Biotite code that builds the C-alpha atoms (Angstrom):
import biotite.structure as struc

atoms = struc.array([
    struc.Atom([116.953, 50.640, 122.624], chain_id="A", res_id=1, res_name="VAL", atom_name="CA", element="C"),
    struc.Atom([114.678, 48.750, 120.224], chain_id="A", res_id=2, res_name="LEU", atom_name="CA", element="C"),
    struc.Atom([113.680, 46.274, 122.916], chain_id="A", res_id=3, res_name="GLU", atom_name="CA", element="C"),
    struc.Atom([112.740, 49.188, 125.175], chain_id="A", res_id=4, res_name="ALA", atom_name="CA", element="C"),
    struc.Atom([110.692, 50.651, 122.329], chain_id="A", res_id=5, res_name="SER", atom_name="CA", element="C"),
    struc.Atom([108.922, 47.316, 121.897], chain_id="A", res_id=6, res_name="LEU", atom_name="CA", element="C"),
    struc.Atom([108.184, 47.147, 125.622], chain_id="A", res_id=7, res_name="ALA", atom_name="CA", element="C"),
    struc.Atom([106.704, 50.664, 125.528], chain_id="A", res_id=8, res_name="LEU", atom_name="CA", element="C"),
    struc.Atom([104.622, 49.797, 122.470], chain_id="A", res_id=9, res_name="SER", atom_name="CA", element="C"),
    struc.Atom([103.255, 46.722, 124.193], chain_id="A", res_id=10, res_name="ARG", atom_name="CA", element="C"),
    struc.Atom([102.484, 48.695, 127.341], chain_id="A", res_id=11, res_name="ARG", atom_name="CA", element="C"),
    struc.Atom([100.931, 51.864, 125.942], chain_id="A", res_id=12, res_name="TYR", atom_name="CA", element="C"),
    struc.Atom([99.810, 50.885, 122.432], chain_id="A", res_id=13, res_name="TRP", atom_name="CA", element="C"),
    struc.Atom([98.917, 47.229, 122.846], chain_id="A", res_id=14, res_name="SER", atom_name="CA", element="C"),
    struc.Atom([95.904, 47.817, 120.593], chain_id="A", res_id=15, res_name="HIS", atom_name="CA", element="C"),
    struc.Atom([98.236, 48.823, 117.714], chain_id="A", res_id=16, res_name="ASP", atom_name="CA", element="C"),
    struc.Atom([99.434, 45.357, 116.723], chain_id="A", res_id=17, res_name="ARG", atom_name="CA", element="C"),
    struc.Atom([100.922, 46.719, 113.522], chain_id="A", res_id=18, res_name="SER", atom_name="CA", element="C"),
    struc.Atom([103.331, 48.989, 115.435], chain_id="A", res_id=19, res_name="ALA", atom_name="CA", element="C"),
    struc.Atom([104.384, 46.055, 117.596], chain_id="A", res_id=20, res_name="ILE", atom_name="CA", element="C"),
    struc.Atom([105.096, 43.946, 114.506], chain_id="A", res_id=21, res_name="LEU", atom_name="CA", element="C"),
    struc.Atom([107.228, 46.749, 113.062], chain_id="A", res_id=22, res_name="VAL", atom_name="CA", element="C"),
    struc.Atom([109.205, 46.967, 116.311], chain_id="A", res_id=23, res_name="ALA", atom_name="CA", element="C"),
    struc.Atom([109.692, 43.188, 116.334], chain_id="A", res_id=24, res_name="GLN", atom_name="CA", element="C"),
    struc.Atom([110.874, 43.284, 112.718], chain_id="A", res_id=25, res_name="THR", atom_name="CA", element="C"),
    struc.Atom([113.429, 45.951, 113.592], chain_id="A", res_id=26, res_name="ASN", atom_name="CA", element="C"),
    struc.Atom([114.725, 43.847, 116.477], chain_id="A", res_id=27, res_name="ILE", atom_name="CA", element="C"),
    struc.Atom([114.979, 40.758, 114.249], chain_id="A", res_id=28, res_name="ALA", atom_name="CA", element="C"),
    struc.Atom([117.022, 42.733, 111.709], chain_id="A", res_id=29, res_name="VAL", atom_name="CA", element="C"),
    struc.Atom([119.354, 44.011, 114.433], chain_id="A", res_id=30, res_name="CYS", atom_name="CA", element="C"),
    struc.Atom([119.774, 40.514, 115.858], chain_id="A", res_id=31, res_name="LEU", atom_name="CA", element="C"),
    struc.Atom([120.666, 39.200, 112.436], chain_id="A", res_id=32, res_name="SER", atom_name="CA", element="C"),
    struc.Atom([123.068, 42.074, 111.766], chain_id="A", res_id=33, res_name="ASP", atom_name="CA", element="C"),
    struc.Atom([124.823, 41.306, 115.048], chain_id="A", res_id=34, res_name="SER", atom_name="CA", element="C"),
    struc.Atom([125.213, 37.618, 114.170], chain_id="A", res_id=35, res_name="GLY", atom_name="CA", element="C"),
    struc.Atom([122.455, 36.303, 116.451], chain_id="A", res_id=36, res_name="GLN", atom_name="CA", element="C"),
    struc.Atom([120.825, 34.372, 113.627], chain_id="A", res_id=37, res_name="TYR", atom_name="CA", element="C"),
    struc.Atom([118.920, 31.824, 115.716], chain_id="A", res_id=38, res_name="GLU", atom_name="CA", element="C"),
    struc.Atom([117.224, 34.537, 117.788], chain_id="A", res_id=39, res_name="LYS", atom_name="CA", element="C"),
    struc.Atom([116.436, 36.482, 114.630], chain_id="A", res_id=40, res_name="ALA", atom_name="CA", element="C"),
    struc.Atom([114.881, 33.372, 113.091], chain_id="A", res_id=41, res_name="LEU", atom_name="CA", element="C"),
    struc.Atom([112.584, 32.803, 116.069], chain_id="A", res_id=42, res_name="VAL", atom_name="CA", element="C"),
    struc.Atom([111.400, 36.404, 115.963], chain_id="A", res_id=43, res_name="LEU", atom_name="CA", element="C"),
    struc.Atom([111.059, 36.394, 112.159], chain_id="A", res_id=44, res_name="SER", atom_name="CA", element="C"),
    struc.Atom([108.815, 33.315, 112.332], chain_id="A", res_id=45, res_name="ARG", atom_name="CA", element="C"),
    struc.Atom([106.625, 35.028, 114.914], chain_id="A", res_id=46, res_name="ASP", atom_name="CA", element="C"),
    struc.Atom([106.388, 38.232, 112.867], chain_id="A", res_id=47, res_name="VAL", atom_name="CA", element="C"),
    struc.Atom([105.499, 36.300, 109.709], chain_id="A", res_id=48, res_name="TYR", atom_name="CA", element="C"),
    struc.Atom([102.844, 34.209, 111.456], chain_id="A", res_id=49, res_name="ASP", atom_name="CA", element="C"),
    struc.Atom([101.277, 37.295, 113.039], chain_id="A", res_id=50, res_name="ASN", atom_name="CA", element="C"),
    struc.Atom([101.290, 39.238, 109.757], chain_id="A", res_id=51, res_name="ASN", atom_name="CA", element="C"),
    struc.Atom([99.564, 36.342, 107.984], chain_id="A", res_id=52, res_name="VAL", atom_name="CA", element="C"),
    struc.Atom([96.979, 36.106, 110.766], chain_id="A", res_id=53, res_name="ALA", atom_name="CA", element="C"),
    struc.Atom([96.402, 39.843, 110.855], chain_id="A", res_id=54, res_name="MET", atom_name="CA", element="C"),
    struc.Atom([96.526, 40.880, 107.200], chain_id="A", res_id=55, res_name="PHE", atom_name="CA", element="C"),
    struc.Atom([96.176, 37.654, 105.196], chain_id="A", res_id=56, res_name="GLY", atom_name="CA", element="C"),
    struc.Atom([98.773, 35.665, 103.313], chain_id="A", res_id=57, res_name="ILE", atom_name="CA", element="C"),
    struc.Atom([98.542, 37.790, 100.161], chain_id="A", res_id=58, res_name="SER", atom_name="CA", element="C"),
    struc.Atom([99.081, 41.116, 101.925], chain_id="A", res_id=59, res_name="SER", atom_name="CA", element="C"),
    struc.Atom([102.172, 43.192, 101.320], chain_id="A", res_id=60, res_name="GLU", atom_name="CA", element="C"),
    struc.Atom([102.996, 42.994, 105.029], chain_id="A", res_id=61, res_name="GLU", atom_name="CA", element="C"),
    struc.Atom([102.891, 39.192, 105.050], chain_id="A", res_id=62, res_name="ALA", atom_name="CA", element="C"),
    struc.Atom([104.922, 38.895, 101.845], chain_id="A", res_id=63, res_name="ILE", atom_name="CA", element="C"),
    struc.Atom([107.656, 41.217, 103.159], chain_id="A", res_id=64, res_name="VAL", atom_name="CA", element="C"),
    struc.Atom([107.696, 39.391, 106.510], chain_id="A", res_id=65, res_name="ALA", atom_name="CA", element="C"),
    struc.Atom([107.929, 36.105, 104.612], chain_id="A", res_id=66, res_name="GLY", atom_name="CA", element="C"),
    struc.Atom([110.906, 37.347, 102.622], chain_id="A", res_id=67, res_name="LEU", atom_name="CA", element="C"),
    struc.Atom([112.581, 38.400, 105.865], chain_id="A", res_id=68, res_name="ASN", atom_name="CA", element="C"),
    struc.Atom([111.910, 34.927, 107.250], chain_id="A", res_id=69, res_name="LEU", atom_name="CA", element="C"),
    struc.Atom([113.354, 33.327, 104.109], chain_id="A", res_id=70, res_name="ALA", atom_name="CA", element="C"),
    struc.Atom([116.491, 35.460, 104.480], chain_id="A", res_id=71, res_name="ALA", atom_name="CA", element="C"),
    struc.Atom([116.847, 34.313, 108.102], chain_id="A", res_id=72, res_name="SER", atom_name="CA", element="C"),
    struc.Atom([116.475, 30.695, 107.023], chain_id="A", res_id=73, res_name="LEU", atom_name="CA", element="C"),
    struc.Atom([119.109, 31.127, 104.318], chain_id="A", res_id=74, res_name="MET", atom_name="CA", element="C"),
    struc.Atom([121.588, 32.694, 106.757], chain_id="A", res_id=75, res_name="ARG", atom_name="CA", element="C"),
    struc.Atom([121.308, 29.523, 108.809], chain_id="A", res_id=76, res_name="LEU", atom_name="CA", element="C"),
    struc.Atom([121.555, 27.371, 105.660], chain_id="A", res_id=77, res_name="LYS", atom_name="CA", element="C"),
    struc.Atom([118.071, 25.938, 106.120], chain_id="A", res_id=78, res_name="ILE", atom_name="CA", element="C"),
    struc.Atom([117.717, 25.739, 102.352], chain_id="A", res_id=79, res_name="TRP", atom_name="CA", element="C"),
    struc.Atom([114.764, 23.355, 102.025], chain_id="A", res_id=80, res_name="ASP", atom_name="CA", element="C"),
    struc.Atom([112.475, 25.375, 104.270], chain_id="A", res_id=81, res_name="GLU", atom_name="CA", element="C"),
    struc.Atom([113.528, 28.681, 102.686], chain_id="A", res_id=82, res_name="ALA", atom_name="CA", element="C"),
    struc.Atom([112.930, 27.328, 99.181], chain_id="A", res_id=83, res_name="THR", atom_name="CA", element="C"),
    struc.Atom([109.582, 25.852, 100.134], chain_id="A", res_id=84, res_name="SER", atom_name="CA", element="C"),
    struc.Atom([108.449, 29.074, 101.813], chain_id="A", res_id=85, res_name="LEU", atom_name="CA", element="C"),
    struc.Atom([109.309, 31.207, 98.794], chain_id="A", res_id=86, res_name="VAL", atom_name="CA", element="C"),
    struc.Atom([108.145, 28.768, 96.113], chain_id="A", res_id=87, res_name="ARG", atom_name="CA", element="C"),
    struc.Atom([104.988, 27.434, 97.748], chain_id="A", res_id=88, res_name="ASP", atom_name="CA", element="C"),
    struc.Atom([103.714, 30.405, 99.759], chain_id="A", res_id=89, res_name="GLN", atom_name="CA", element="C"),
    struc.Atom([105.297, 33.739, 98.883], chain_id="A", res_id=90, res_name="LEU", atom_name="CA", element="C"),
    struc.Atom([105.414, 33.571, 95.080], chain_id="A", res_id=91, res_name="LEU", atom_name="CA", element="C"),
    struc.Atom([101.796, 32.416, 94.703], chain_id="A", res_id=92, res_name="PRO", atom_name="CA", element="C"),
    struc.Atom([100.691, 35.088, 97.191], chain_id="A", res_id=93, res_name="SER", atom_name="CA", element="C"),
    struc.Atom([102.612, 37.784, 95.376], chain_id="A", res_id=94, res_name="ALA", atom_name="CA", element="C"),
    struc.Atom([101.186, 36.701, 92.025], chain_id="A", res_id=95, res_name="ARG", atom_name="CA", element="C"),
    struc.Atom([97.644, 36.793, 93.439], chain_id="A", res_id=96, res_name="ARG", atom_name="CA", element="C"),
    struc.Atom([98.001, 40.244, 94.935], chain_id="A", res_id=97, res_name="SER", atom_name="CA", element="C"),
    struc.Atom([100.348, 41.919, 92.435], chain_id="A", res_id=98, res_name="LEU", atom_name="CA", element="C"),
    struc.Atom([99.636, 40.035, 89.241], chain_id="A", res_id=99, res_name="GLY", atom_name="CA", element="C"),
    struc.Atom([101.978, 37.881, 87.198], chain_id="A", res_id=100, res_name="SER", atom_name="CA", element="C"),
    struc.Atom([103.682, 40.883, 85.522], chain_id="A", res_id=101, res_name="ASN", atom_name="CA", element="C"),
    struc.Atom([105.491, 41.939, 88.693], chain_id="A", res_id=102, res_name="HIS", atom_name="CA", element="C"),
])
C-alpha cells in the first residue's frame, strides 16, 4: 500500500519532494519492522541524503532522517558508521540548530 502511495506521489505530485521523502521514510520503517533491514538501510540512506540536500544538514528533517539512518545501521550492527554519523554529523547539527541546552 505504501509503495503504491509513493508511486502516486511521484506521478501526480513530483514537485512535492517533501511528500515523497515522507512516503519513503514510511516504507523504510515498514521494511525494518518486517525484518528487511538491508532494504531499509538503502532507503534510509537515500532519505537522509535527500533531506540534507533539500533542507540543509542542521534542519529538523535532516536530523530526524539521520537518526532513522543511525537506527538502521545499528540494527545491522554497523556500529562504527552509526557512531560516526551521530557523533560527527547529527549532534553538532542539533547543537547548532537547537542550542546546547537541548
